[in-house]
N, C-alpha and C positions, 0 to 999 in steps of 0.2 A: 176448729174451722174445717169444713169439707173442702177436699182437694177435687180436682178434675178426675184424677184416677179413682177417688172414692165414688164420685158421682156415677162414672162409667160402670164401676163394679155394681153399684146399686141397681142401675138400669138393667144390666145384664142378668142379675139375679132375680129381680122382680118381673122381667119382661114387659115393663111398662116405661113410657116416656111421659113426664108431666109438662104439659104446655102452660106457659105463663104462670107456673107454679099452682095451678088449680084444676086443669083438665087432663086427666090421665088417658093415654091411648096405648094399645098394644104395641110393643116394639121388639123386633128380633134383629140382633146384629147380623145374623147369618142371611135373613131374608130382606131386611128393610134398609141395609147400608151397603152400597155397592161402590167399590173403589176401582177406578179405571186406571191402572198404573201406566198404561201405554197410550192414553188419550188425554188430550187437553182440549180445553174450551177455546173458542175462537179468538178471544181478546186478551187473554192472560192465563199463564200456565197454572196460577194458584187460584183455582176457583171451584165452586160447586153449584150444582142444581138440586133444588129441593122440589118435590112434588107432594101435593095433599090430595088425598082420595077420600070419597065418602064410603060408608059401609058396603055399597054394592060395587065398589072398585072403580067408580066413575071419577076421572081427574077433576078436581076442583080448582086447583091453582098450581102453576109451575113458575119458579122464580130462580134466577141464576145470580150468584153473588161472586165478587172477585176480592181476594186479599191483595191490596196493592202496595203493601209495605207501610212501615211506621205505625202499625196498628190500625190502618184504615181498611174499612170494608165498604165496597160500593156495589150497587146492583147494576144489572145489564142496562138500565135506562141511562146510566152515567156514560155509556160508551159514546165517544165522539163529543163528550161535553168537557174535554180537557182535564178529565179526571183519571182516565185510563189511557195509558200511553202503549201502543203496540210495540213490542220488544223486537226491533229489527237490527239488534247488534250483530254485526258480522264477527263470528268467532274465528280466532286465529287457527284453532284446532278443533273444528266442529265434531262432536261425538256425542252418542247417547250413552256411552259406557266409559268408565275410567280406563279400563283395560286398553281399549282402542286408542283412546286419547294418549296414554302413556306410550303406546307403540308407534305413534305418528312420526314421520321422518322429522329429524331435528330435535326430537324430544329425548331427554334421558330416560333410562328405564325407571319404572316406578318400583318401590320395594313395599311389601306388605308390612305394616307396623305390627310386629309380633313381640 
């Protein structure tokens, strides 16, 4: 049985991605996959936008999807349809990095698990 890691390795080695199991397109992890580590989409932190272009580079379609937990994925059309909930949780120690969270007043020092 092929694993996700096996499939990724095949795509990387062949430089092709097969759509719907039958239509192969050129694909480069370096050129065609962009990870924005410091940017989030407006409705949920765990999301992705996919674009489709024709051979001339003209955009044919753009679609955003959100993974909302429990194995569920919804598209941007679900926004406001009681399927995506904006996360407005007030954090006691708001931080983008664990080191600054551990250094917050009232917090015990964090130790590195060595």
